[in-house]
DSSP file (Angstrom, degrees, kcal/mol; ACC not computed):
  #  RESIDUE AA STRUCTURE BP1 BP2  ACC     N-H-->O    O-->H-N    N-H-->O    O-->H-N    TCO  KAPPA ALPHA  PHI   PSI    X-CA   Y-CA   Z-CA
    1    1 A X              0   0    0      0, 0.0     2,-0.2     0, 0.0    65,-0.1   0.000 360.0 360.0 360.0 127.6  113.2  126.5   91.5
    2    2 A X        -     0   0    0      1,-0.1     3,-0.3    64,-0.0    12,-0.0  -0.554 360.0-111.3 -91.7 165.8  112.3  128.9   94.2
    3    3 A X  S    S+     0   0    0      1,-0.2    -1,-0.1    -2,-0.2    48,-0.1   0.862 118.3  51.3 -62.5 -34.6  111.3  127.9   97.7
    4    4 A X  S    S+     0   0    0      2,-0.0     2,-0.6     6,-0.0    -1,-0.2   0.780  95.4  78.7 -75.7 -26.7  107.8  129.1   97.0
    5    5 A X        +     0   0    0     -3,-0.3     3,-0.1     1,-0.2    -1,-0.0  -0.736  42.4 147.8 -90.5 118.4  107.3  127.1   93.7
    6    6 A X        +     0   0    0     -2,-0.6    43,-4.1    -5,-0.1     2,-0.3   0.551  53.1  69.6-122.4 -15.7  106.6  123.5   94.3
    7    7 A X  S >> S-     0   0    0     41,-0.2     4,-2.5     1,-0.1     3,-0.5  -0.800  84.0-116.2-110.5 151.6  104.4  122.6   91.3
    8    8 A X  H 3> S+     0   0    0     39,-0.5     4,-3.0    -2,-0.3     5,-0.2   0.886 113.8  49.0 -52.2 -49.4  105.5  122.3   87.7
    9    9 A X  H 3> S+     0   0    0      1,-0.2     4,-2.1     2,-0.2    -1,-0.3   0.850 111.1  51.0 -64.0 -33.5  103.2  125.1   86.4
   10   10 A X  H <> S+     0   0    0     -3,-0.5     4,-1.5     2,-0.2    -1,-0.2   0.925 112.4  46.5 -66.1 -44.1  104.4  127.4   89.2
   11   11 A X  H  X S+     0   0    0     -4,-2.5     4,-1.0     1,-0.2    -2,-0.2   0.924 111.4  52.4 -62.4 -44.3  108.0  126.7   88.3
   12   12 A X  H >< S+     0   0    0     -4,-3.0     3,-0.7     1,-0.2     6,-0.3   0.896 106.5  52.2 -61.0 -41.9  107.3  127.2   84.6
   13   13 A X  H >< S+     0   0    0     -4,-2.1     3,-0.7     1,-0.2    -1,-0.2   0.849 106.5  55.6 -62.7 -32.3  105.7  130.6   85.3
   14   14 A X  H 3< S+     0   0    0     -4,-1.5    -1,-0.2     1,-0.3    -2,-0.2   0.710 118.2  32.3 -73.7 -20.1  108.9  131.6   87.2
   15   15 A X  T X< S+     0   0    0     -4,-1.0     3,-2.2    -3,-0.7    -1,-0.3  -0.454  74.2 162.3-131.3  59.3  111.1  130.8   84.2
   16   16 A X  T <   +     0   0    0     -3,-0.7    -1,-0.1     1,-0.3    -2,-0.1   0.646  67.5  61.8 -61.4 -19.3  108.8  131.7   81.3
   17   17 A X  T 3  S+     0   0    0     -3,-0.1     2,-0.4     2,-0.1    -1,-0.3   0.448  90.4  81.7 -88.8   1.9  111.5  131.9   78.7
   18   18 A X  S <  S-     0   0    0     -3,-2.2    -3,-0.1    -6,-0.3     5,-0.0  -0.893  87.2-112.5-108.2 136.3  112.5  128.2   79.1
   19   19 A X     >  -     0   0    0     -2,-0.4     4,-2.2     1,-0.1     5,-0.2  -0.249  20.1-120.5 -66.6 153.0  110.4  125.5   77.4
   20   20 A X  H  > S+     0   0    0      1,-0.2     4,-2.5     2,-0.2     5,-0.2   0.869 113.5  54.5 -60.1 -38.5  108.3  123.1   79.4
   21   21 A X  H  > S+     0   0    0      2,-0.2     4,-2.2     1,-0.2    -1,-0.2   0.876 108.3  48.4 -67.3 -35.7  110.3  120.1   78.0
   22   22 A X  H  > S+     0   0    0      2,-0.2     4,-2.4     1,-0.2    -2,-0.2   0.911 111.4  49.9 -69.2 -41.3  113.6  121.6   79.1
   23   23 A X  H  X S+     0   0    0     -4,-2.2     4,-2.7     1,-0.2     5,-0.2   0.938 111.7  49.2 -59.7 -46.1  112.2  122.4   82.6
   24   24 A X  H  X S+     0   0    0     -4,-2.5     4,-2.3     1,-0.2    -2,-0.2   0.906 111.2  48.4 -61.5 -42.6  111.0  118.8   82.8
   25   25 A X  H  X S+     0   0    0     -4,-2.2     4,-2.3     2,-0.2    -1,-0.2   0.887 112.2  49.4 -67.7 -36.6  114.3  117.3   81.7
   26   26 A X  H  X S+     0   0    0     -4,-2.4     4,-2.9     2,-0.2     5,-0.2   0.921 110.8  49.5 -66.6 -43.6  116.2  119.5   84.2
   27   27 A X  H  X S+     0   0    0     -4,-2.7     4,-2.1     1,-0.2    -2,-0.2   0.908 112.1  48.9 -61.4 -41.1  113.9  118.5   87.1
   28   28 A X  H  X S+     0   0    0     -4,-2.3     4,-2.4    -5,-0.2    -2,-0.2   0.916 112.3  48.0 -63.5 -43.1  114.4  114.8   86.1
   29   29 A X  H  X S+     0   0    0     -4,-2.3     4,-1.9     1,-0.2    -2,-0.2   0.911 111.7  49.7 -64.7 -42.1  118.2  115.2   86.0
   30   30 A X  H  <>S+     0   0    0     -4,-2.9     5,-3.0     2,-0.2     6,-1.0   0.860 110.0  51.7 -65.4 -34.6  118.2  117.0   89.3
   31   31 A X  H ><5S+     0   0    0     -4,-2.1     3,-1.2    -5,-0.2    -2,-0.2   0.935 109.5  48.5 -66.9 -45.1  116.1  114.2   90.8
   32   32 A X  H 3<5S+     0   0    0     -4,-2.4    -2,-0.2     1,-0.3    -1,-0.2   0.841 111.4  51.5 -61.3 -32.6  118.5  111.6   89.5
   33   33 A X  T 3<5S-     0   0    0     -4,-1.9    -1,-0.3    -5,-0.2    -2,-0.2   0.531 117.7-114.8 -82.4  -6.3  121.4  113.6   91.0
   34   34 A X  T < 5S+     0   0    0     -3,-1.2    21,-0.4    -4,-0.4    20,-0.4   0.673  86.4 113.2  83.3  17.2  119.6  113.8   94.4
   35   35 A X  S   <S+     0   0    0     -5,-3.0    17,-2.4    19,-0.2     2,-0.3   0.826  79.3  23.9 -89.7 -36.4  119.1  117.6   94.3
   36   36 A X  E     -A   51   0A   0     -6,-1.0     2,-0.3    15,-0.3    15,-0.2  -0.854  63.7-162.2-124.8 162.7  115.3  117.5   94.1
   37   37 A X  E     -A   50   0A   0     13,-2.8    13,-2.4    -2,-0.3     2,-0.3  -0.925   6.0-154.9-134.7 162.4  112.5  115.1   94.9
   38   38 A X  E     +A   49   0A   0     -2,-0.3     2,-0.3    11,-0.2    11,-0.2  -0.991  10.7 178.3-139.7 150.2  108.9  114.8   93.8
   39   39 A X  E     -A   48   0A   0      9,-2.0     9,-3.1    -2,-0.3     2,-0.2  -0.991  33.1-104.6-147.4 152.4  105.8  113.3   95.4
   40   40 A X  E     -A   47   0A   0     -2,-0.3     7,-0.2     7,-0.2     4,-0.2  -0.536  34.6-134.4 -76.5 142.6  102.2  113.1   94.5
   41   41 A X        -     0   0    0      5,-2.6     5,-0.1     2,-0.5    -1,-0.1  -0.217  39.1 -85.7 -82.6-178.7   99.8  115.3   96.3
   42   42 A X  S    S+     0   0    0      1,-0.2     2,-1.3     2,-0.1    -1,-0.1   0.884 130.2  62.9 -56.7 -38.1   96.5  114.2   97.8
   43   43 A X  S >  S-     0   0    0      1,-0.1     3,-2.6     3,-0.0    -2,-0.5  -0.773  90.8-152.4 -84.4  95.0   95.1  114.8   94.3
   44   44 A X  T 3  S+     0   0    0     -2,-1.3    -1,-0.1     1,-0.3    -2,-0.1   0.463  84.3  71.4 -60.1  -1.8   97.3  112.1   92.8
   45   45 A X  T 3  S+     0   0    0     -5,-0.1     2,-0.4     2,-0.0    -1,-0.3   0.593  90.7  71.4 -84.9 -10.5   97.4  113.9   89.4
   46   46 A X    <   -     0   0    0     -3,-2.6    -5,-2.6    -5,-0.1     2,-0.4  -0.873  68.0-152.6-113.8 138.2   99.6  116.6   90.7
   47   47 A X  E     -A   40   0A   0     -2,-0.4   -39,-0.5    -7,-0.2     2,-0.5  -0.869   3.2-151.6-108.0 141.3  103.3  116.4   91.7
   48   48 A X  E     -A   39   0A   0     -9,-3.1    -9,-2.0    -2,-0.4     2,-0.4  -0.945  12.0-155.3-106.7 131.5  105.1  118.6   94.3
   49   49 A X  E     +A   38   0A   0    -43,-4.1     2,-0.3    -2,-0.5   -11,-0.2  -0.822  18.7 168.7-103.3 145.7  108.8  119.2   93.7
   50   50 A X  E     -A   37   0A   0    -13,-2.4   -13,-2.8    -2,-0.4     2,-0.3  -0.983  37.2 -98.9-150.6 160.2  111.1  120.0   96.6
   51   51 A X  E     -A   36   0A   0     -2,-0.3   -15,-0.3   -15,-0.2   -16,-0.1  -0.605  35.0-139.4 -78.4 140.7  114.8  120.3   97.4
   52   52 A X     >  -     0   0    0    -17,-2.4     4,-2.8    -2,-0.3     5,-0.2  -0.242  39.6 -87.0 -81.8-178.4  116.4  117.4   99.1
   53   53 A X  H  > S+     0   0    0      1,-0.2     4,-2.0     2,-0.2     5,-0.1   0.917 134.5  49.7 -58.1 -42.9  119.0  117.8  101.8
   54   54 A X  H  > S+     0   0    0    -20,-0.4     4,-1.3     1,-0.2    -1,-0.2   0.902 110.4  50.6 -62.0 -40.5  121.7  118.0   99.1
   55   55 A X  H  4 S+     0   0    0    -21,-0.4     4,-0.4   -20,-0.3    -2,-0.2   0.889 107.2  53.4 -63.9 -40.1  119.5  120.6   97.3
   56   56 A X  H >< S+     0   0    0     -4,-2.8     3,-1.1     1,-0.2     4,-0.3   0.897 106.7  52.6 -61.1 -39.9  119.1  122.7  100.4
   57   57 A X  H 3< S+     0   0    0     -4,-2.0     3,-0.3     1,-0.3    -1,-0.2   0.800 110.9  47.8 -66.3 -27.7  122.9  122.7  100.8
   58   58 A X  T >X S+     0   0    0     -4,-1.3     4,-2.5    -3,-0.2     3,-0.7   0.454  81.1 105.2 -88.2  -1.8  123.2  124.0   97.2
   59   59 A X  H <> S+     0   0    0     -3,-1.1     4,-3.1    -4,-0.4     5,-0.3   0.857  75.5  53.6 -52.5 -43.8  120.5  126.6   97.8
   60   60 A X  H 3> S+     0   0    0     -3,-0.3     4,-2.2    -4,-0.3    -1,-0.3   0.899 112.5  45.3 -59.5 -37.8  123.1  129.6   97.9
   61   61 A X  H <> S+     0   0    0     -3,-0.7     4,-2.4    -4,-0.2    -2,-0.2   0.929 114.7  47.4 -67.8 -45.5  124.5  128.5   94.6
   62   62 A X  H  X S+     0   0    0     -4,-2.5     4,-2.2     2,-0.2    -2,-0.2   0.897 112.9  49.0 -63.7 -40.6  121.1  128.0   93.0
   63   63 A X  H  X S+     0   0    0     -4,-3.1     4,-2.5    -5,-0.3    -1,-0.2   0.925 111.8  48.7 -65.0 -44.8  119.9  131.4   94.4
   64   64 A X  H  X S+     0   0    0     -4,-2.2     4,-2.2    -5,-0.3    -2,-0.2   0.894 111.1  49.9 -61.9 -40.9  123.0  133.1   93.0
   65   65 A X  H  X S+     0   0    0     -4,-2.4     4,-2.4     2,-0.2    -1,-0.2   0.904 110.9  50.2 -64.6 -41.4  122.6  131.5   89.6
   66   66 A X  H  X S+     0   0    0     -4,-2.2     4,-2.2     2,-0.2    -2,-0.2   0.910 110.4  48.9 -63.2 -42.9  118.9  132.5   89.5
   67   67 A X  H  X S+     0   0    0     -4,-2.5     4,-2.3     2,-0.2    -1,-0.2   0.898 110.9  50.7 -64.0 -40.1  119.8  136.1   90.4
   68   68 A X  H  X S+     0   0    0     -4,-2.2     4,-2.4     1,-0.2    -2,-0.2   0.913 110.2  50.0 -62.8 -43.1  122.5  136.2   87.7
   69   69 A X  H  X S+     0   0    0     -4,-2.4     4,-2.4     2,-0.2    -2,-0.2   0.884 110.1  50.2 -62.7 -39.7  120.0  134.9   85.2
   70   70 A X  H  X S+     0   0    0     -4,-2.2     4,-2.5     2,-0.2    -1,-0.2   0.913 110.2  50.1 -65.3 -42.1  117.4  137.5   86.1
   71   71 A X  H  X S+     0   0    0     -4,-2.3     4,-2.6     2,-0.2     5,-0.4   0.926 111.0  49.2 -61.2 -44.8  120.0  140.3   85.8
   72   72 A X  H  X S+     0   0    0     -4,-2.4     4,-3.1     1,-0.2    -2,-0.2   0.925 111.6  49.1 -60.2 -44.5  121.0  138.9   82.3
   73   73 A X  H  < S+     0   0    0     -4,-2.4    -1,-0.2     1,-0.2    -2,-0.2   0.897 115.1  44.4 -63.3 -40.1  117.4  138.8   81.2
   74   74 A X  H  < S+     0   0    0     -4,-2.5    -1,-0.2    -5,-0.2    -2,-0.2   0.878 129.4  23.3 -72.0 -38.6  116.7  142.4   82.5
   75   75 A X  H  < S-     0   0    0     -4,-2.6    -2,-0.2    -5,-0.2    -3,-0.2   0.694  87.9-134.8-104.5 -22.3  119.9  144.0   81.1
   76   76 A X     <  +     0   0    0     -4,-3.1     2,-0.2    -5,-0.4    -4,-0.2   0.610  62.2 134.2  73.9  10.6  120.9  141.7   78.2
   77   77 A X        -     0   0    0     -6,-0.4    -1,-0.3    -5,-0.2    -2,-0.2  -0.574  61.3-137.0 -93.9 157.9  124.5  141.9   79.6
   78   78 A X        -     0   0    0     -2,-0.2    -1,-0.1    -3,-0.1    -6,-0.1  -0.078  64.8 -83.4-100.5  30.7  126.8  139.0   80.1
   79   79 A X              0   0    0    -11,-0.1    -7,-0.0    -8,-0.1    -2,-0.0   0.692 360.0 360.0  77.3  18.9  128.0  140.3   83.5
   80   80 A X              0   0    0      0, 0.0    -1,-0.1     0, 0.0    -3,-0.0   0.419 360.0 360.0 -97.2 360.0  130.6  142.7   82.0
């Protein structure tokens, strides 16, 4: 999840090679672990996801993991 992406479809576009069901299960697991939170917007059909305080503290790890994943996707290398 990037800082700019707060809604499911935005998150999904950012990780297009991952299925919607996997994204949903990861977001649910992160919420149970206290890393993310979600709340309904004024239009109650839409959810906004955000990092909790614990998630903010993990942001450097999450950012590094995301950069590594992007590099792998671009190069097809395993970091070797």
